[in-house]
C-alpha positions in Angstrom: -9.4 11.0 -15.3 -6.8 12.8 -13.2 -9.5 15.3 -12.0 -11.6 12.4 -10.8 -8.6 10.9 -9.0 -7.7 14.2 -7.5 -11.3 14.7 -6.3 -11.3 11.2 -4.8 -8.0 11.8 -3.0 -9.3 15.1 -1.6 -12.6 13.5 -0.4 -10.6 10.8 1.4 -8.3 13.3 3.0 -11.4 15.2 4.2 -12.9 12.0 5.6 -9.7 11.2 7.5 -9.5 14.8 9.0 -13.2 14.4 10.1 -12.4 11.1 11.8 -9.4 12.6 13.5 -11.5 15.6 14.8 -14.1 13.2 16.1 -11.3 11.3 17.9 -9.8 14.5 19.3 -13.3 15.6 20.7 -13.7 12.2 22.3 -10.2 12.4 23.9 -10.8 15.9 25.2 -13.8 14.7 27.1 -11.6 12.1 28.8 -8.4 14.0 29.5 -7.4 12.1 32.6 -4.7 9.4 32.5 -6.8 6.2 32.3 -3.8 3.8 32.5 -4.2 1.0 35.0 -0.5 0.2 35.0 2.6 2.4 35.3 4.1 3.8 32.1 7.8 3.1 31.2 9.8 5.3 28.8 11.4 2.5 26.8 12.3 2.0 23.1 11.2 -1.4 22.0 11.4 -2.2 18.2 8.1 -3.4 16.8 6.7 -4.3 13.4 3.4 -2.5 12.7 0.9 -4.0 10.2 -2.3 -2.3 9.0 -4.0 -0.7 6.1 -3.8 3.0 5.1 -6.9 5.2 4.6 -7.1 4.0 0.9 -7.3 0.4 2.3 -3.8 -0.5 1.0 -1.9 -2.8 3.3 1.3 -1.5 4.9 3.9 -2.7 7.3 6.9 -0.9 8.9 9.4 -1.2 11.6 8.7 1.3 14.3 9.6 1.8 18.0 7.9 2.6 21.2 8.4 5.9 23.0 6.8 4.6 26.2 4.7 1.6 27.1 2.6 -0.1 29.7 0.7 -3.4 30.0 -2.3 -1.9 28.2 -0.5 -0.4 25.1 2.2 2.0 24.1 3.0 5.3 22.3 4.6 4.6 18.9 6.5 6.7 16.5 5.4 5.7 13.0 5.6 7.0 9.4 2.4 5.3 8.1 -0.8 7.3 7.7 -3.1 6.0 10.5 -6.2 7.4 12.2 -7.8 7.1 15.6 -10.0 4.0 15.9 -8.0 2.0 13.4 -6.9 -1.5 14.2 -3.3 -2.5 13.9 -1.2 -5.7 14.5 2.0 -5.2 16.5 4.9 -7.7 16.6 7.5 -7.2 19.3 10.7 -7.8 17.4 12.6 -8.8 20.5 10.3 -11.7 21.5 8.2 -12.3 18.4 4.9 -11.7 20.4 2.0 -10.5 18.3 -1.0 -8.6 19.5 -3.9 -6.7 17.8 -4.4 -3.1 19.1 -6.5 0.0 18.4 -5.2 3.5 17.7 -6.4 5.7 20.5 -4.7 9.0 19.5 -2.6 10.3 16.7 -0.5 13.5 16.9 0.3 15.9 14.2 2.8 14.8 11.6 6.3 16.1 12.2 9.4 15.2 10.2 7.4 12.5 8.4 6.3 10.7 11.5 3.5 10.7 14.0 3.2 9.7 17.6 0.3 7.2 18.0 -1.1 6.0 21.2 -2.3 2.4 20.8 -4.2 0.2 23.3 -4.7 -3.6 23.6 -8.1 -4.9 24.3 -6.9 -6.1 27.7 -3.5 -5.6 29.6 -0.8 -7.9 28.2 2.3 -7.6 30.4 4.1 -10.5 28.7 4.0 -8.8 25.3 6.9 -6.5 26.4 9.0 -9.2 28.2 12.3 -9.9 26.4 12.7 -13.4 25.1 
């Protein structure tokens, strides 16, 4: 049974790597900064909700590295992939918004930097309460 489980885990890890590569290729073709609003280097605490590659739900407290009206760059410990949908809750004002993972960096010290974008700009998401 453990050989089957190990094979399933290896196949899932391969699938995740392939999805990340596809995302990296897509991002390389659109290298320019496509933000429509100015980026601010600000640490805002957020709760991140989603599912991992094995479809197990997760949530964690994370923080932004920078942000703008259209999304942010997060530092997270969870395993996430480009294209994945997440739910963010701004801890300071309790605002909630669905977002999509645009880019995921390589894991360093147990965390990744993930660029996430909202469907449309949401300037009030970052406003303090």
